[in-house]
C-alpha positions as CSV (number, residue, x, y, z in Angstrom):
1,X,-13.0,-18.8,-12.0
2,X,-15.7,-16.4,-10.7
3,X,-18.4,-14.5,-12.5
4,X,-17.6,-10.9,-12.9
5,X,-20.6,-9.8,-11.0
6,X,-19.4,-11.7,-8.0
7,X,-15.9,-10.0,-7.8
8,X,-15.4,-7.6,-5.0
9,X,-12.3,-5.4,-4.7
10,X,-10.9,-5.2,-1.2
11,X,-8.4,-2.9,0.5
12,X,-6.7,-5.1,3.2
13,X,-5.1,-3.6,6.3
14,X,-3.6,-6.4,8.3
15,X,-0.3,-6.0,10.0
16,X,1.0,-9.5,9.6
17,X,4.3,-11.1,8.6
18,X,5.5,-14.6,7.8
19,X,7.4,-16.0,10.8
20,X,8.5,-19.2,9.1
21,X,7.2,-21.8,6.6
22,X,3.5,-21.9,6.9
23,X,3.4,-19.5,9.9
24,X,2.2,-15.9,10.1
25,X,2.2,-13.5,13.0
26,X,-0.7,-11.0,13.0
27,X,0.3,-8.0,15.0
28,X,-3.1,-6.1,14.9
29,X,-6.6,-6.7,13.8
30,X,-7.6,-7.0,10.2
31,X,-9.7,-4.4,8.5
32,X,-11.1,-5.0,5.0
33,X,-12.5,-2.0,3.1
34,X,-15.0,-2.8,0.3
35,X,-17.3,-0.8,-1.9
36,X,-20.7,-0.1,-0.2
37,X,-22.7,-2.5,-2.3
38,X,-24.8,-5.7,-2.0
39,X,-21.6,-7.8,-2.4
40,X,-19.9,-5.7,0.3
41,X,-22.8,-6.3,2.6
42,X,-22.6,-10.0,1.9
43,X,-19.0,-10.0,2.9
44,X,-19.9,-8.2,6.2
45,X,-22.4,-10.9,7.0
46,X,-20.0,-13.7,6.2
47,X,-17.2,-12.3,8.4
48,X,-19.5,-11.1,11.2
49,X,-18.1,-12.4,14.5
50,X,-14.8,-13.5,13.1
51,X,-12.7,-10.7,14.4
52,X,-12.1,-9.3,10.9
53,X,-13.7,-5.9,10.5
54,X,-15.3,-5.0,7.2
55,X,-15.8,-1.4,6.3
56,X,-18.2,-0.3,3.6
57,X,-16.8,2.6,1.6
58,X,-18.9,5.0,-0.4
59,X,-15.8,6.2,-2.2
60,X,-13.8,3.0,-2.6
61,X,-11.5,4.4,-5.3
62,X,-10.2,7.0,-2.8
63,X,-9.6,4.4,-0.1
64,X,-7.7,2.2,-2.6
65,X,-5.5,5.1,-3.7
66,X,-4.8,6.1,-0.1
67,X,-3.5,2.5,0.5
68,X,-1.5,2.7,-2.7
69,X,0.1,5.9,-1.6
70,X,1.2,4.3,1.6
71,X,2.4,1.1,-0.1
72,X,4.3,2.9,-2.8
73,X,6.2,5.0,-0.3
74,X,6.7,2.9,2.9
75,X,6.9,-0.4,1.0
76,X,9.3,1.0,-1.7
77,X,11.6,2.6,0.8
78,X,11.8,-0.4,3.2
79,X,12.4,-2.8,0.4
80,X,15.2,-0.6,-1.0
81,X,16.8,-0.1,2.4
82,X,16.1,-3.6,3.6
83,X,15.3,-2.1,6.9
84,X,12.1,-1.6,9.0
85,X,9.7,1.3,9.1
86,X,11.9,3.2,11.5
87,X,14.0,4.3,8.5
88,X,11.2,6.8,7.9
89,X,12.5,8.9,10.9
90,X,15.5,10.0,8.9
91,X,14.8,13.5,7.4
92,X,16.2,12.5,4.0
93,X,14.1,9.4,3.8
94,X,11.0,11.3,5.0
95,X,11.6,13.7,2.1
96,X,11.8,10.8,-0.3
97,X,8.6,9.3,1.1
98,X,6.8,12.6,0.8
99,X,7.8,12.8,-2.9
100,X,6.5,9.3,-3.6
101,X,3.2,10.1,-1.8
102,X,2.7,13.4,-3.6
103,X,3.3,11.8,-7.0
104,X,0.9,8.9,-6.2
105,X,-1.7,11.5,-5.0
106,X,-1.4,13.5,-8.2
107,X,-1.9,10.4,-10.3
108,X,-4.7,9.2,-8.0
109,X,-6.5,12.5,-8.4
110,X,-6.3,12.2,-12.1
111,X,-7.9,8.8,-11.7
112,X,-10.7,10.3,-9.7
113,X,-9.5,9.7,-6.1
114,X,-9.9,12.4,-3.4
115,X,-7.6,12.9,-0.5
116,X,-8.2,14.9,2.7
117,X,-6.2,18.0,3.3
118,X,-2.9,17.1,4.9
119,X,-3.0,13.5,3.7
120,X,0.8,13.2,3.2
121,X,1.4,14.6,6.7
122,X,-1.1,12.0,8.0
123,X,0.8,9.2,6.4
124,X,4.1,10.4,7.8
125,X,2.5,10.6,11.3
126,X,1.2,7.0,11.0
127,X,4.7,5.7,10.0
128,X,6.3,7.6,12.8
129,X,3.8,6.2,15.3
130,X,4.6,2.6,14.3
131,X,7.2,0.6,16.2
132,X,10.5,1.4,14.5
133,X,11.0,-2.4,14.0
134,X,7.8,-2.9,12.1
135,X,8.2,-4.4,8.6
136,X,6.4,-4.2,5.3
137,X,5.5,-7.2,3.2
138,X,7.7,-6.1,0.2
139,X,10.7,-5.6,2.6
140,X,10.2,-9.2,3.8
141,X,10.0,-10.4,0.2
142,X,13.4,-8.8,-0.5
143,X,15.0,-10.2,2.7
144,X,13.7,-13.7,1.6
145,X,15.1,-13.3,-1.9
146,X,11.6,-13.4,-3.4
147,X,10.4,-11.5,-6.4
148,X,9.1,-8.0,-5.3
149,X,5.6,-6.9,-5.9
150,X,6.8,-3.5,-7.1
151,X,4.6,-3.5,-10.3
152,X,1.3,-3.1,-8.3
153,X,2.9,-0.7,-5.8
154,X,5.2,1.6,-7.7
155,X,5.2,0.9,-11.4
156,X,1.5,1.5,-11.6
157,X,2.0,5.1,-10.5
158,X,4.5,5.6,-13.3
159,X,2.3,4.0,-15.9
160,X,-0.8,5.9,-15.0
161,X,1.2,9.1,-14.6
162,X,2.3,8.7,-18.2
163,X,-1.3,8.2,-19.3
164,X,-2.3,11.4,-17.7
165,X,0.8,13.4,-18.6
166,X,1.9,13.6,-14.9
167,X,5.6,13.5,-14.2
168,X,6.6,10.9,-11.7
169,X,10.4,11.1,-11.5
170,X,10.7,9.9,-7.9
171,X,8.4,6.9,-8.5
172,X,10.2,6.1,-11.8
173,X,13.6,6.0,-10.0
174,X,12.3,3.9,-7.1
175,X,10.5,1.5,-9.6
176,X,13.8,1.0,-11.5
177,X,15.7,0.2,-8.4
178,X,13.0,-2.2,-7.1
179,X,12.9,-3.9,-10.6
180,X,16.7,-4.4,-10.6
181,X,16.6,-5.9,-7.1
182,X,13.6,-8.1,-8.0
183,X,15.3,-9.3,-11.2
184,X,18.4,-10.3,-9.2
C-alpha cells in the first residue's frame, strides 16, 4: 500500500483504553518515538500543534526494545492474571516480571539494543508509580474475549532468543499460557 521508503517505524506511548464500542479514553498525552530521519522530521511537522508529541531517536532500535521489554512483562502478566497493573506490587509477580524483562533485554542486546544501567529497576518503578487500577491493552483484549497480541509481545522474544542461542524459559512459559488463552 505504501512505498518502502515512506514507511516509518513508530514506538507509541499512549495510555488509552476502549471504554465502549467506538469510544476510547485517553488517560495521558501521546508520545510517538520515531527514527531521527527525514521521514521522522516530516511526522513532527505534520503533528505539530496537535497535542501528540513526536520524539526523534538517534537509537530507535533501543527505544523499540525498551518498549518491548515493558510490553512483554506488564502486558503478559496483566493478561494472564486478568487484573490491572497493581498486581506488579506482589513480590512473586515482581520477580516474574523481572525475569521477563531480563530475558527480553538479553535478546534485545543480541539484536543490537542498548539499555541503561538499572533498566529493569526503572521499569519496576514505573509500574509501581502507576495507579494500581491501570490496565494494559492485552489485558483488555483478554477481558473482552478477543485474540491476544502475544506474538508481537512475547513470542518474538522466544523466537529471537532461539536464533541467538539465548534461553528464554520464562518468556516461553508465558507465551504458551497466552497462546492457550488466545486460542480459547
